[in-house]
C-alpha positions as CSV (number, residue, x, y, z in Angstrom):
1,M,-48.5,24.1,26.7
2,E,-52.0,25.4,27.6
3,E,-54.6,23.4,29.4
4,P,-57.4,21.8,27.3
5,K,-60.5,23.9,27.6
6,D,-64.1,23.4,26.5
7,Y,-63.5,24.4,22.9
8,W,-66.3,24.5,20.5
9,Y,-65.6,24.5,16.8
10,E,-68.3,26.4,14.9
11,E,-68.6,25.4,11.3
12,S,-68.7,28.5,9.3
13,S,-69.2,27.1,5.9
14,G,-71.3,24.0,6.4
15,I,-74.8,22.9,5.6
16,D,-76.2,23.1,9.1
17,R,-73.6,25.4,10.8
18,C,-73.8,23.0,13.7
19,K,-71.5,23.0,16.7
20,V,-69.1,20.1,17.4
21,P,-68.5,19.4,21.1
22,S,-65.1,19.1,22.6
23,I,-63.7,15.6,22.6
24,V,-61.8,16.3,25.8
25,N,-64.9,17.0,28.0
26,D,-67.2,14.5,26.3
27,F,-65.0,11.4,26.7
28,N,-67.0,8.5,28.2
29,A,-64.7,6.1,30.2
30,N,-67.5,3.5,30.4
31,Y,-68.0,3.2,26.7
32,P,-68.0,-0.6,25.8
33,S,-64.7,-2.0,24.3
34,I,-64.5,-3.2,20.7
35,V,-64.7,-6.8,21.9
36,D,-68.0,-6.0,23.8
37,R,-69.5,-4.1,20.9
38,F,-68.6,-6.4,18.0
39,Y,-68.0,-9.9,19.2
40,T,-70.1,-12.6,20.8
41,K,-68.2,-14.3,23.7
42,L,-68.4,-18.1,23.5
43,Y,-66.5,-20.6,25.7
44,H,-65.3,-24.2,25.4
45,V,-65.0,-26.0,28.7
46,P,-63.4,-29.5,28.4
47,S,-65.3,-32.0,30.5
48,N,-62.2,-33.7,31.7
49,N,-60.2,-30.5,32.4
50,P,-62.6,-27.5,33.2
51,E,-59.7,-25.4,34.3
52,E,-58.4,-25.4,30.7
53,S,-61.3,-23.3,29.3
54,L,-60.9,-21.6,26.0
55,Q,-62.6,-18.4,24.7
56,V,-64.0,-18.0,21.2
57,L,-64.8,-14.4,20.1
58,F,-67.3,-14.7,17.3
59,H,-67.7,-11.8,14.9
60,S,-70.8,-11.3,12.7
61,N,-68.6,-11.8,9.6
62,R,-67.8,-15.4,10.9
63,I,-64.3,-14.6,12.0
64,C,-63.5,-16.4,15.3
65,L,-60.6,-15.3,17.6
66,I,-59.5,-18.3,19.6
67,G,-57.8,-17.6,22.9
68,L,-57.5,-18.7,26.6
69,A,-60.4,-17.9,28.9
70,K,-59.5,-15.6,31.8
71,S,-59.9,-18.6,34.2
72,H,-57.4,-20.8,32.3
73,V,-54.9,-22.4,34.7
74,A,-52.0,-21.2,32.6
75,F,-52.6,-17.6,33.7
76,Q,-52.2,-18.6,37.4
77,K,-49.0,-20.6,36.7
78,G,-47.5,-17.9,34.5
79,I,-47.0,-18.3,30.8
80,R,-43.4,-18.6,29.7
81,S,-43.8,-19.3,25.9
82,V,-46.2,-20.0,23.1
83,S,-45.3,-22.2,20.2
84,Y,-47.1,-22.9,16.9
85,E,-45.0,-26.0,16.2
86,V,-47.5,-28.8,16.9
87,G,-46.2,-32.3,15.9
88,K,-45.1,-32.4,12.3
89,C,-46.9,-29.1,11.5
90,D,-45.9,-25.5,12.1
91,R,-49.1,-23.4,12.2
92,S,-47.1,-20.2,11.9
93,V,-46.2,-20.9,8.2
94,N,-49.9,-20.9,7.3
95,K,-50.5,-18.5,4.3
96,V,-53.9,-17.6,3.0
97,S,-55.0,-15.5,0.0
98,G,-58.2,-14.2,-1.5
99,R,-61.7,-13.7,-0.2
100,K,-62.2,-17.4,0.3
101,K,-59.0,-17.7,2.3
102,S,-57.5,-20.4,0.0
103,G,-54.4,-22.1,1.3
104,G,-55.6,-21.9,4.9
105,M,-55.0,-25.1,7.0
106,I,-58.2,-27.0,7.6
107,L,-58.9,-27.4,11.3
108,Q,-61.3,-29.7,13.2
109,A,-62.7,-28.6,16.5
110,D,-60.2,-30.8,18.3
111,S,-57.1,-29.7,16.2
112,T,-54.2,-28.3,18.2
113,I,-53.3,-24.8,17.2
114,A,-50.6,-24.0,19.7
115,L,-48.7,-25.1,22.7
116,V,-48.5,-22.9,25.8
117,T,-45.6,-23.6,28.2
118,C,-45.9,-22.3,31.8
119,Q,-43.2,-21.3,34.2
120,D,-43.4,-24.8,35.9
121,D,-42.8,-26.5,32.5
122,T,-46.4,-27.6,32.2
123,V,-47.5,-27.6,28.5
124,Y,-51.1,-27.0,27.5
125,K,-52.6,-27.6,24.1
126,I,-54.7,-24.8,22.7
127,R,-57.4,-26.5,20.6
128,S,-59.3,-24.8,17.8
129,C,-62.9,-25.4,19.3
130,V,-64.1,-24.4,15.8
131,Q,-64.1,-26.4,12.6
132,G,-62.9,-24.1,9.7
133,K,-59.8,-22.6,8.0
134,L,-56.9,-21.2,9.9
135,V,-56.6,-17.6,8.6
136,E,-53.9,-16.3,10.8
137,V,-51.9,-16.9,14.0
138,N,-51.0,-14.2,16.4
139,E,-47.2,-14.0,16.2
140,R,-47.0,-11.1,18.7
141,I,-47.8,-13.5,21.6
142,T,-44.7,-15.6,20.8
143,A,-42.5,-12.6,21.5
144,D,-44.6,-11.3,24.4
145,P,-46.9,-14.0,26.1
146,E,-48.2,-11.4,28.5
147,L,-50.4,-10.1,25.6
148,M,-52.6,-13.2,26.1
149,K,-54.1,-11.5,29.2
150,I,-55.6,-8.7,27.0
151,E,-59.0,-9.6,25.6
152,G,-59.1,-9.0,21.9
153,E,-55.3,-8.6,21.6
154,G,-54.2,-11.9,23.1
155,F,-55.9,-14.3,20.8
156,V,-53.9,-17.4,19.6
157,A,-55.4,-17.7,16.2
158,V,-58.1,-16.5,13.7
159,V,-60.3,-19.2,12.3
160,M,-63.1,-18.8,9.7
161,P,-65.8,-21.5,9.9
162,K,-68.0,-22.3,6.9
163,I,-71.3,-20.6,6.9
164,E,-73.2,-23.8,7.2
165,H,-71.3,-24.8,10.4
166,C,-71.7,-21.5,12.3
167,E,-75.0,-22.3,14.0
168,T,-74.0,-25.8,15.0
169,M,-70.7,-24.5,16.3
170,K,-72.5,-21.8,18.4
171,A,-74.8,-24.5,19.9
172,K,-71.8,-26.6,21.0
173,L,-70.1,-23.7,22.8
174,L,-71.2,-22.0,26.0
175,S,-72.6,-18.4,26.1
176,Y,-71.0,-15.9,28.4
177,D,-73.8,-16.2,30.9
178,A,-73.7,-20.1,30.9
179,Y,-69.9,-19.9,31.3
180,Q,-70.2,-17.6,34.3
181,T,-72.7,-20.0,36.1
182,I,-70.3,-22.9,35.5
183,K,-67.3,-20.9,36.6
184,L,-69.0,-19.9,39.9
185,K,-69.7,-23.5,40.9
């Protein structure tokens, strides 16, 4: 197999006959991730347990990805399993349909979405942090809890708040900068 070279593809039958640069040599390793480009990072820090912080990735289309913040104590203890069976309700059987996501479970900001069990048998409740409809749960993290460490991939659930609740919800959560100042204290 030959080595990649600085190839230029010259458009012979185009409008501008413009040159297209090589994707091999023009790769930018510092290009922002999808999460950094399209989501606003918001955080919920419980006043009674600040080490159990949760992250909410808020997209411009109102979709919220709920997950553990990087500083959550479960990451230090090691996550053994994730379960969507909370009380009498199994969040993994949630089925939605249509543009308005009818059939989705209604969640309050303090509703438990999942239970995370650590290596030392400590169980942490993952709360919604957002009032809205449960659109989807991330079944991949039940099979491989290590995925929870990857931002954007390791979300616990997708929640869609109502349009009229978005601004109030954002006001109740911490911005990335505010969270960093709290975390450093």
